[in-house]
C-alpha positions in Angstrom: 8.8 -18.5 -14.4 5.3 -17.6 -12.4 7.5 -14.4 -11.0 8.2 -12.4 -14.3 6.1 -9.8 -12.6 8.6 -9.2 -9.8 11.2 -6.5 -11.0 13.5 -6.0 -8.7 14.2 -2.4 -9.0 17.3 -1.6 -10.8 18.1 1.2 -8.8 18.8 0.0 -5.5 19.2 2.3 -2.7 23.5 1.7 -2.6 22.9 1.9 1.1 20.9 -1.9 0.9 22.8 -3.3 -1.0 25.4 -4.7 1.7 22.3 -6.0 3.5 21.4 -9.0 0.9 24.8 -10.7 2.0 24.5 -9.2 6.3 24.4 -12.2 9.0 23.0 -13.1 12.1 19.9 -12.1 14.0 21.5 -8.2 13.2 20.7 -8.2 17.5 21.7 -4.6 17.7 18.5 -3.3 15.4 15.5 -2.1 16.6 12.3 -4.3 16.4 8.5 -3.4 14.8 6.7 -2.7 18.3 10.1 0.2 18.7 8.8 1.6 15.9 5.5 2.3 17.1 6.5 3.6 20.3 8.7 6.0 18.7 5.7 7.4 16.1 3.9 8.1 19.2 6.4 9.6 21.0 7.2 12.0 18.2 3.9 13.0 17.5 2.9 12.5 21.6 0.1 10.7 21.0 -2.1 9.2 24.4 -2.0 5.5 25.1 -5.9 5.6 26.5 -8.6 6.8 23.9 -10.0 9.0 26.4 -7.6 11.6 26.7 -7.1 11.1 22.4 -9.0 14.6 22.9 -6.5 16.4 24.7 -3.6 15.0 23.0 -4.7 16.3 19.9 -5.1 20.0 21.6 -1.7 19.8 22.8 -0.5 19.3 19.4 -2.3 22.8 18.0 0.9 24.7 20.1 3.7 23.0 17.7 1.8 24.9 14.5 4.2 27.8 15.8 7.5 25.7 14.6 6.3 24.9 11.4 8.6 26.2 8.3 6.9 29.3 6.8 9.1 28.2 3.3 10.9 25.0 2.3 14.0 27.0 1.9 14.1 27.8 5.5 14.6 23.9 6.3 18.1 22.2 6.3 18.9 20.2 3.6 18.8 16.0 4.1 20.7 12.9 2.1 19.2 9.4 1.8 21.4 8.5 4.1 20.1 11.0 6.9 16.7 9.1 7.0 18.0 5.0 5.9 16.2 2.9 8.4 17.0 -1.0 9.6 14.3 -2.8 11.9 14.0 -6.3 12.4 10.6 -8.8 12.6 12.5 -11.1 15.0 10.2 -14.1 13.8 13.2 -17.0 14.2 15.0 -15.2 17.8 11.2 -14.2 19.7 8.6 -17.1 18.4 6.4 -15.8 20.8 5.5 -12.9 18.3 5.0 -14.8 16.0 1.7 -16.4 16.5 0.5 -12.6 15.4 1.9 -13.5 11.6 0.9 -17.4 11.5 -1.9 -18.0 8.6 -3.0 -21.3 8.1 -0.9 -22.6 5.4 2.2 -22.0 8.2 3.6 -18.9 6.4 3.5 -15.0 7.3 0.6 -13.3 6.9 0.9 -10.6 4.1 -1.5 -8.0 5.7 1.1 -7.9 8.9 3.8 -7.1 6.6 1.5 -4.4 5.1 1.1 -3.0 8.4 4.9 -2.6 9.5 5.4 -1.3 5.7 3.0 1.9 7.1 4.6 2.4 10.2 8.3 2.0 8.9 7.3 4.3 5.9 5.9 7.4 8.5 9.0 6.9 11.0 11.5 7.0 8.0 9.4 10.4 6.6 9.8 11.6 10.4 13.7 10.8 10.6 14.0 12.7 7.7 12.5 16.0 9.1 13.7 15.8 12.7 15.3 18.9 13.7 17.6 18.6 16.9 16.3 21.2 18.7 12.2 19.9 18.9 11.3 16.9 21.3 7.9 16.4 19.4 7.2 17.1 15.4 5.3 19.6 14.1 4.1 17.4 11.2 1.4 15.0 10.8 3.3 12.4 8.2 0.3 10.3 6.7 0.5 7.6 4.1 -1.2 9.1 0.6 -0.3 6.4 -1.7 1.0 3.0 -1.9 2.1 3.3 -5.5 4.2 -0.5 -5.7 4.8 -3.2 -4.1 6.6 -5.9 -5.9 7.3 -9.2 -4.4 9.7 -11.8 -5.4 9.2 -14.7 -2.5 6.4 -16.6 -3.0 6.4 -18.1 0.5 7.5 -15.7 3.8 8.7 -18.0 6.3 7.1 -17.7 10.0 10.2 -19.1 11.9 13.1 -17.4 10.1 14.1 -13.5 11.0 12.8 -10.9 8.6 14.5 -7.4 8.5 13.2 -4.1 6.4 15.3 -1.3 5.1 14.5 1.8 4.1 15.1 5.3 3.2 13.2 8.4 1.9 14.4 8.7 -2.5 12.7 11.3 -3.8 11.7 14.5 -2.4 8.5 17.5 -3.4 7.7 20.4 -1.2 5.4 19.1 1.2 5.1 14.9 -0.3 8.6 12.2 0.1 8.4 9.1 -1.9 9.9 6.3 0.9 11.6 3.3 -0.5 11.7 0.4 1.5 13.1 -3.3 1.3 12.1 -6.6 2.9 14.8 -9.3 3.6 14.4 -12.9 5.6 17.3 -14.7 6.9 18.1 -17.9 5.8 20.9 -20.6 6.1 23.0 -17.4 7.8 22.4 -15.1 4.7 19.1 -12.3 4.4 17.7 -12.5 0.6 15.5 -10.3 -1.0 11.5 -10.7 -0.5 10.0 -6.9 -1.2 10.8 -4.0 -2.7 8.5 -1.2 -1.6 7.6 2.3 -2.6 5.3 4.9 -0.7 4.4 8.6 -0.5 4.2 10.5 2.1 2.5 13.2 3.0 3.5 16.2 5.6 0.5 18.5 7.6 0.3 20.5 10.1 0.3 19.4 13.7 -3.9 19.1 13.5 -3.5 17.2 9.9 -5.7 20.0 8.4 -3.4 21.6 5.5 0.0 20.7 4.0 3.7 21.3 5.6 6.8 21.8 3.6 9.2 19.2 4.3 13.3 19.2 4.4 14.5 19.0 0.7 16.8 16.2 -0.3 20.3 16.5 -1.8 21.2 13.2 -3.3 25.0 12.7 -3.3 26.1 10.4 -6.1 25.9 9.6 -9.8 23.2 6.9 -8.2 20.7 8.4 -5.9 20.8 11.2 -8.3 19.2 8.2 -11.1 16.9 7.0 -7.9 15.8 10.9 -7.3 15.2 11.2 -11.3 13.4 8.0 -10.9 11.2 9.9 -7.8 10.4 12.6 -10.4 9.2 10.1 -13.4 7.3 8.0 -10.5 5.0 11.5 -9.9 4.7 12.7 -13.0 3.5 8.9 -14.0 1.0 9.9 -11.6 0.0 13.3 -12.5 -0.5 11.7 -15.9 -2.7 8.6 -14.8 -5.3 11.0 -12.7 -5.9 13.0 -15.7 -6.5 10.1 -18.1 -9.5 8.9 -15.9 -12.2 7.5 -17.7 -14.8 9.7 -15.8 -12.5 13.1 -17.6 -11.4 11.4 -20.6 -12.4 9.2 -23.5 -10.7 5.5 -24.2 -7.6 5.3 -26.9 -8.0 4.2 -30.2 -6.8 0.7 -28.6 -9.2 0.9 -25.7 -12.2 1.4 -27.9 -11.1 -1.9 -30.1 -10.2 -3.9 -26.5 -13.7 -3.2 -25.4 -15.4 -3.7 -29.2 -13.6 -7.1 -29.0 -15.0 -8.6 -25.6 -18.5 -7.0 -26.3 -18.6 -9.1 -29.9 -17.1 -12.3 -28.3 -20.1 -11.8 -25.7 -23.3 -11.3 -28.6 -25.8 -14.1 -28.9 -25.2 -14.5 -32.9 -27.3 -17.8 -33.3 -30.5 -14.7 -33.1 -31.8 -15.3 -35.6 -35.2 -12.9 -37.5 -34.5 -9.7 -39.0 -31.0 -10.1 -39.9 -29.9 -8.1 -36.7 -28.5 -9.8 -33.4 -29.7 -8.0 -30.3 -27.4 -5.8 -28.7 -29.1 -6.9 -25.5 -28.4 -10.7 -26.1 -25.4 -11.2 -24.4 -24.0 -15.0 -23.9 -20.7 -16.6 -22.0 -18.1 -17.3 -23.4 -16.5 -21.1 -22.4 -15.0 -21.0 -19.0 -15.7 -17.7 -18.2 -17.3 -15.7 -15.5 -19.3 -12.5 -15.4 -17.3 -9.6 -13.5 -20.4 -9.0 -12.1 -20.8 -12.4 -10.4 -16.9 -12.6 -8.9 -17.6 -10.2 -5.6 -17.1 -10.4 -2.1 -18.2 -7.9 0.3 -16.8 -7.5 3.8 -17.9 -4.8 7.3 -15.8 -3.5 9.8 -16.1 -1.7 12.7 -13.4 0.7 13.2 -12.4 0.8 17.4 -10.2 2.3 18.6 -7.8 -0.4 18.7 -7.4 0.5 15.1 -6.7 3.6 15.7 -3.2 5.6 14.7 -0.8 8.5 16.1 -3.5 10.9 15.1 -6.1 9.3 16.5 -7.6 8.5 12.9 -8.4 4.2 11.6 -4.5 3.1 10.5 -3.9 3.2 6.8 -1.8 -0.3 8.0 -5.0 -1.8 9.3 -7.3 -0.2 6.0 -4.8 -1.5 3.9 -4.7 -5.8 6.0 -8.5 -5.8 5.8 -8.8 -5.1 2.4 -5.6 -7.6 1.2 -7.4 -10.2 3.0 -10.9 -9.6 1.1 -9.2 -9.6 -1.4 -7.4 -13.0 -0.9 -10.4 -14.1 -0.1 -12.5 -13.2 -3.5 -9.1 -14.5 -5.6 -9.2 -18.0 -3.5 -12.8 -18.4 -4.0 -13.1 -17.3 -7.7 -10.1 -19.5 -8.7 -10.9 -22.8 -6.1 -6.9 -23.2 -5.2 -4.7 -20.7 -3.0 -3.8 -17.8 -4.3 0.0 -16.4 -3.5 -0.1 -12.3 -3.6 2.6 -10.8 -6.6 2.1 -7.3 -6.7 0.7 -4.2 -4.7 -0.6 -1.3 -6.9 -2.3 2.2 -6.8 -3.2 1.9 -3.4 -4.6 5.9 -3.1 -5.6 7.4 0.6 -8.1 9.5 -0.8 -10.0 10.0 2.9 -9.0 9.6 6.1 -11.3 6.9 8.2 -12.7 7.9 11.9 -12.5 6.0 14.7 -16.5 4.7 15.3 -17.1 4.4 10.9 -18.6 1.6 9.7 -16.4 0.1 6.8 -17.9 -1.2 3.9 -15.0 -3.5 1.8 -16.6 -4.3 -1.9 -13.6 -6.9 -3.8 -13.9 -7.7 -7.2 -11.9 -9.8 -9.7 -11.4 -7.4 -12.8 -8.5 -9.0 -14.9 -8.0 -12.2 -15.5 -5.1 -14.3 -17.6 -3.6 -17.6 -16.9 -3.0 -18.3 -13.5 -2.9 -15.0 -12.5 -6.0 -13.2 -10.7 -6.7 -8.9 -11.0 -8.5 -7.5 -7.8 -9.7 -4.2 -7.1 -11.1 -3.8 -3.5 -13.5 -0.2 -3.2 -13.4 1.0 0.3 -16.3 3.3 2.0 -16.9 4.4 5.3 -20.8 5.1 6.5 -21.4 7.7 9.1 -24.6 6.3 10.9 -25.0 9.1 12.6 -25.0 11.3 9.0 -26.2 8.7 7.4 -23.4 9.6 4.0 -21.3 7.2 2.1 -17.9 8.5 1.1 -14.8 6.5 -0.8 -11.7 6.5 0.9 -9.7 3.8 -0.7 -9.1 2.3 -4.4 -7.0 -1.0 -3.8 -5.5 -3.0 -6.5 -3.9 -6.7 -5.6 -1.9 -8.8 -8.4 -2.6 -12.6 -7.0 -0.9 -16.1 -9.0 -3.5 -19.1 -8.3 -1.5 -22.7 -7.9 -3.8 -23.8 -10.9 -5.6 -21.9 -14.0 -8.5 -19.3 -13.1 -11.5 -18.6 -15.5 -11.4 -16.0 -17.6 -13.5 -12.8 -16.3 -16.3 -11.0 -18.5 -17.9 -8.0 -18.3 -20.9 -7.1 -19.1 -21.3 -3.6 -18.7 -19.1 -0.5 -20.2 -18.4 0.7 -16.5 
């Protein structure tokens, strides 16, 4: 099956397991609009842009509520942070327009926004202190570790249910596991699994802050927690293995050399040597430098999050849409998203920034297209430009696609 890339979690949360057989539109569950309202209440965010400076000033006073060390915070269980939220596309047709794409399915970029908001609320649920009306923590998305899809089409007229809980906790960071299910014939069936990593910071979003430890309660929860620890170690290992810090492995060198040899023009004759400069494109291939698309966004106040920076979900939606367009123009047919990997949020994006997005086809295999979207901001006042995010999307195209071929070492 084309969806062999979709690997459903081997250890689904014991809490989520009962949902796949759930029925009806779950009328008692909160919807996505309530999630965003609740987040504003927890943080005390302003609803008017002109009041945002005052709202942030008021948060400064919450510094006194921060824990001095993690041991001072009460431990929590996985079920303490467990949330279920409904997206009533079937039962409330009036919200459907916002989620609809031209192919009459759901815009995946909107789903990314919803997952981002839900992930933050789950973390606030984990860290909630009974006596505090407002949280002193600024919880922000650090990384989207993985999103795997097992449905090609998300239907625009059937209710969606999101579920999730904190699955691993460090000193100041939390891993959140979320699931999305869609109602078909009275049953909820799985659509995707997502793993996000969130970090807690002080009320002004300047320094890291401690979060409640997590206590697994069963062998299954211990396995989930252990997997979270492994995910963290893999991320550390991956960051230290960057090509900017470490030479390629022997296997990687052979791959690069094979690509290079495959593009040398051996028809040249003369002194018995082939010029390193003379390169030719193999049949049914495209040079990597010719498979790019660029975009620009002006970051308006409408797209701000509860901390008056640009909402991470908006950045993901815009990057995904450019990635989809890059895959569509490259493959010449409709691409479907298969997975999302390694979205690193390196720097926050300020309201008023110019957001420059660059989509690049970086790997192809049969019908699969891997897209990397690089995002940077340009500050018109200082004329400075810096990277904020790198996104990785894997699509499957309706038809087999040309092979992408790199020309330079980079």
